[in-house]
Each structure stands twice: as C-alpha cells, then as structure tokens.
One Martini backbone bead per residue (centre of mass of N, CA, C, O) as a GRO file, in nm:
protein
  138
    1MET     BB    1  -0.107   5.951  -9.041
    2LYS     BB    2  -0.018   5.670  -8.839
    3ILE     BB    3  -0.042   5.582  -8.503
    4ILE     BB    4   0.158   5.333  -8.335
    5TYR     BB    5   0.122   5.251  -7.978
    6GLU     BB    6   0.238   5.055  -7.739
    7ASN     BB    7   0.107   5.075  -7.422
    8SER     BB    8   0.012   5.072  -7.085
    9MET     BB    9  -0.304   5.044  -7.195
   10THR     BB   10  -0.274   4.752  -7.243
   11SER     BB   11  -0.583   4.572  -7.241
   12LYS     BB   12  -0.872   4.383  -7.218
   13TYR     BB   13  -1.043   4.655  -7.130
   14TRP     BB   14  -0.953   4.798  -7.373
   15SER     BB   15  -0.980   4.934  -7.651
   16PRO     BB   16  -0.815   4.924  -7.949
   17VAL     BB   17  -0.778   5.229  -7.973
   18VAL     BB   18  -0.623   5.287  -7.706
   19SER     BB   19  -0.372   5.092  -7.756
   20LYS     BB   20  -0.277   5.298  -8.015
   21LEU     BB   21  -0.209   5.534  -7.849
   22THR     BB   22  -0.062   5.829  -7.780
   23PRO     BB   23   0.019   5.956  -7.502
   24TYR     BB   24  -0.016   6.198  -7.292
   25VAL     BB   25   0.233   6.448  -7.208
   26ALA     BB   26   0.318   6.621  -6.964
   27GLY     BB   27   0.467   6.866  -6.852
   28GLU     BB   28   0.686   6.993  -6.667
   29GLN     BB   29   0.737   6.962  -6.303
   30PRO     BB   30   0.865   7.164  -6.105
   31LEU     BB   31   1.026   7.161  -5.786
   32ASN     BB   32   1.036   7.460  -5.789
   33PRO     BB   33   0.817   7.690  -5.643
   34GLY     BB   34   0.931   7.956  -5.818
   35VAL     BB   35   0.808   7.840  -6.069
   36VAL     BB   36   0.658   7.964  -6.374
   37LYS     BB   37   0.413   7.836  -6.603
   38LEU     BB   38   0.308   8.001  -6.880
   39ASN     BB   39   0.223   7.755  -7.076
   40THR     BB   40  -0.017   7.686  -6.833
   41ASN     BB   41  -0.145   7.949  -6.706
   42GLU     BB   42   0.018   8.056  -6.491
   43ASN     BB   43   0.042   8.245  -6.181
   44PRO     BB   44   0.245   8.444  -5.969
   45TYR     BB   45  -0.034   8.538  -5.847
   46PRO     BB   46  -0.262   8.585  -5.635
   47PRO     BB   47  -0.554   8.647  -5.552
   48SER     BB   48  -0.749   8.880  -5.474
   49PRO     BB   49  -0.920   8.948  -5.193
   50ARG     BB   50  -1.168   9.059  -5.350
   51VAL     BB   51  -1.218   8.808  -5.517
   52LEU     BB   52  -1.260   8.607  -5.287
   53GLU     BB   53  -1.497   8.761  -5.163
   54SER     BB   54  -1.683   8.753  -5.412
   55ILE     BB   55  -1.703   8.449  -5.432
   56ALA     BB   56  -1.819   8.397  -5.151
   57GLN     BB   57  -2.077   8.578  -5.191
   58SER     BB   58  -2.187   8.440  -5.471
   59THR     BB   59  -2.203   8.127  -5.373
   60GLY     BB   60  -2.223   8.020  -5.103
   61ASP     BB   61  -2.411   7.714  -5.100
   62GLU     BB   62  -2.373   7.619  -5.415
   63LEU     BB   63  -2.106   7.434  -5.423
   64ARG     BB   64  -2.272   7.158  -5.351
   65LEU     BB   65  -2.376   7.189  -5.641
   66TYR     BB   66  -2.460   7.134  -5.943
   67PRO     BB   67  -2.439   7.263  -6.230
   68ASP     BB   68  -2.552   7.370  -6.511
   69PRO     BB   69  -2.509   7.171  -6.792
   70ASN     BB   70  -2.595   7.428  -7.004
   71SER     BB   71  -2.525   7.719  -6.920
   72GLN     BB   72  -2.760   7.936  -6.950
   73LYS     BB   73  -2.660   8.199  -6.820
   74LEU     BB   74  -2.403   8.224  -6.990
   75LYS     BB   75  -2.531   8.209  -7.270
   76ARG     BB   76  -2.707   8.460  -7.241
   77ALA     BB   77  -2.475   8.661  -7.190
   78LEU     BB   78  -2.316   8.603  -7.452
   79ALA     BB   79  -2.543   8.652  -7.653
   80HIS     BB   80  -2.593   8.941  -7.576
   81HIS     BB   81  -2.306   9.057  -7.617
   82PHE     BB   82  -2.284   8.918  -7.932
   83GLU     BB   83  -2.556   8.902  -8.079
   84LEU     BB   84  -2.693   8.615  -8.016
   85ALA     BB   85  -2.799   8.308  -7.997
   86ASN     BB   86  -2.806   8.066  -7.768
   87ASP     BB   87  -2.759   7.827  -7.995
   88GLN     BB   88  -2.461   7.969  -8.072
   89ILE     BB   89  -2.360   7.852  -7.798
   90PHE     BB   90  -2.063   7.701  -7.665
   91VAL     BB   91  -2.010   7.505  -7.368
   92GLY     BB   92  -1.736   7.407  -7.171
   93ASN     BB   93  -1.517   7.263  -6.926
   94SER     BB   94  -1.289   7.281  -7.152
   95SER     BB   95  -1.067   7.284  -7.399
   96ASP     BB   96  -1.059   6.977  -7.430
   97GLU     BB   97  -1.360   6.935  -7.481
   98VAL     BB   98  -1.388   7.117  -7.724
   99LEU     BB   99  -1.173   6.978  -7.899
  100ALA     BB  100  -1.304   6.700  -7.909
  101HIS     BB  101  -1.553   6.796  -8.068
  102VAL     BB  102  -1.406   6.914  -8.309
  103PHE     BB  103  -1.259   6.662  -8.402
  104GLN     BB  104  -1.508   6.473  -8.428
  105ALA     BB  105  -1.697   6.674  -8.614
  106LEU     BB  106  -1.470   6.843  -8.828
  107LEU     BB  107  -1.172   6.667  -8.903
  108LYS     BB  108  -1.288   6.435  -9.098
  109HIS     BB  109  -1.100   6.376  -9.389
  110ASP     BB  110  -0.921   6.311  -9.670
  111LEU     BB  111  -0.749   6.520  -9.560
  112PRO     BB  112  -0.523   6.632  -9.361
  113THR     BB  113  -0.453   6.762  -9.069
  114LEU     BB  114  -0.309   7.073  -8.980
  115PHE     BB  115  -0.010   7.135  -8.774
  116PRO     BB  116   0.214   7.238  -8.576
  117ASP     BB  117   0.492   7.096  -8.426
  118VAL     BB  118   0.454   7.341  -8.226
  119THR     BB  119   0.220   7.229  -7.995
  120TYR     BB  120  -0.038   7.077  -7.881
  121SER     BB  121  -0.005   6.746  -7.764
  122PHE     BB  122  -0.317   6.656  -7.813
  123TYR     BB  123  -0.368   6.643  -8.116
  124PRO     BB  124  -0.256   6.355  -8.183
  125VAL     BB  125  -0.446   6.210  -7.988
  126TYR     BB  126  -0.712   6.287  -8.123
  127CYS     BB  127  -0.647   6.172  -8.398
  128GLY     BB  128  -0.621   5.880  -8.299
  129LEU     BB  129  -0.901   5.852  -8.164
  130TYR     BB  130  -1.062   5.960  -8.449
  131GLY     BB  131  -0.909   5.884  -8.719
  132ILE     BB  132  -0.706   6.124  -8.796
  133GLN     BB  133  -0.538   6.267  -9.023
  134TYR     BB  134  -0.195   6.400  -9.009
  135LYS     BB  135   0.016   6.704  -9.021
  136THR     BB  136   0.318   6.840  -8.963
  137ILE     BB  137   0.449   7.176  -8.940
  138PRO     BB  138   0.753   7.352  -8.918
   0.00000   0.00000   0.00000
C-alpha cells in the first residue's frame, strides 16, 4: 500500500518524500486538567518527594552538560544485568527514535509489513518515510 497525501508540508524546501507523507496526528489533548490520558503513559500522581530529592542529589550540576551520546554507563549496567556484551545493547532517546531505526534497518522487504489497524499511529508515517509497503490487519 502506498500512501500519497499532499499536506501542509508541501514546499520547495522539503524533499519530495516528505511532501507525500501522511502527517502524524497527536491524540486529543483534553482541556479538562483532571483528565489523565493513560494511552500516552500519563500518570495521575506526581513523583514522590523522595524521588525528586534523589534526582536532585544525584544530578547536582551535571544537568547543564550533554549526556554521554553512547550511554555507556547505562549500556554497561544493562549488559551486566542481562548477561550480554555492551555492544548487544541499543539505547535510544525515545521509543520513536528506536522505532525509526527498526523501520529503516529491518522492515523493507518484498512482502508488506503487517500491523493491527488499531495501533500506534506513527507506524504508517514511518512506512511512508522509508518506502515500506504495509497492510493493516483488523
């Protein structure tokens, strides 16, 4: 399936790939501050004061600096915990970044990628971006 959607990103400055993408549409943002959106991992409770204190104690003055771009300390801890080598661990800045790498590196094949029709709405966007055929399954 190929999606062609002329959207508001059509411009002489955008690549032809971008102008044909279906844009990601974020979920509804309720105006009522008492609504908690569990589908976006929101939490109805604030962090524990002990958690905030621990963060403040452990970060100190380091928040003004860029973190290690390779997350070596985290990779070492995960590798140790799961009994893996450091180079077997991939760390990303968000699930979106990790998914972008997965789509680009692993999902372009002769057969379409399949995913449920009720799923993360970014899947079709990534398929369009990376030229991956896909089919949604009801």
